[in-house]
N, C-alpha and C positions, 0 to 999 in steps of 0.2 A: 564505465558506470552503466548500470541498468536501472530501469524504473518498473516497478510492479504496478499493474493496473488495479486501482481500488475504487470503491464506491463511497463517495462522501455522503453519509447518511443523516448527519445531524449537526446543527450549529449549537455549540455548548456554552460559549462565553463571549461577551463583547470586548473582552480585554484586547487591546490593539496588538496585532491586526485581526483578532478574532480566533477562536479555538473551535475546531470541528472534530467530529468523529468519523473515521473511515473504517470500512470493513472489506475483507477479502476472504476467499476460500483457499485453503491449502490443497495439495494434490489428493488428500484423503477426503475432502469435502467439509472439513471443519472450518467454521467461520471464526475469524480473528478480528479484533478491534484495535485500532490505533488512534490516539488522540494527540493533536498538536496544532500549531498555528496554520492558518489558511494557506500562506505561501509555500509551506512545505509540500502541499498536495496539489495546488492549482494556481494558475495565474489570474483566475477569475476573482473579482471582488465579491466575496460572499458575506451575507449577514443573515439574521434570523428570518427575513422575508424571502430569501432565495429559495428556489425549488430544490427539494431533496427527495430521493437520492440524485446525485450527479456524479459525473466522471472525475477521476483524479489519478495521480500517480504518486508513488513513494519511492524515493531513491534507495537503492540497495546495492550490496556487493555480491557478486556471484562467487560461490565457494566451490561448487562441484556440479557436474552434469552426469546424468545416468539415464537409463531406459528401464522401465518397469516390465513386468511379465506380459502386459497388454500392449507393449510397444510404444507407450507414451514417453515422450522426452520430459524428464524431470530435472529441476534445478534446485540446488540447495542455496538459499540466499540468507544474508544477514542484514538487519537494519542498523546494526551498531555503527557501521560506516556507510555513508558519510555523515548522516545527520543525528546519530545517537538515538534513533527511535526504538521503541519496544511496544509490544502489544500490551493491552491492559492487564494481561495475565503475567507480564514480566518477560515473556518469551521474546527472543531477538532473532532466532534462526528458524527458518521454515523450509519445507520442501513444497514447491509449487510447480505447476505445469509451465513448460518453456513458453507456451503460447500466451501466458499472462504477462510476459516481460516485453518491454520496449527498450529501444536504445536512446530515446529522447524524451524529455519531460513533456507531459501533456499529450502524448501520442496514444490515444485509447482506441 
């Protein structure tokens, strides 16, 4: 299992345990947004009064590894497994920089 570093940017809803919005950039620089329950992204107890943005991680599955023409290590990931996440656009598969991935939750 891998974890993508994300930025928790907004508290959306008090529904227990709280819903937050997270953002990350793909390898091309495009910003993507994911929304789900607080514990999906962090062990911190977040609420409306918490300081944003803050660090978080999103569990993902590694699909492939490659190197681009600039020598950057790229990874194709999916959020479908393990947590069934998707971006607000509906996209579930992304190409990100390998340096954006961690092997443990909360390691930013």
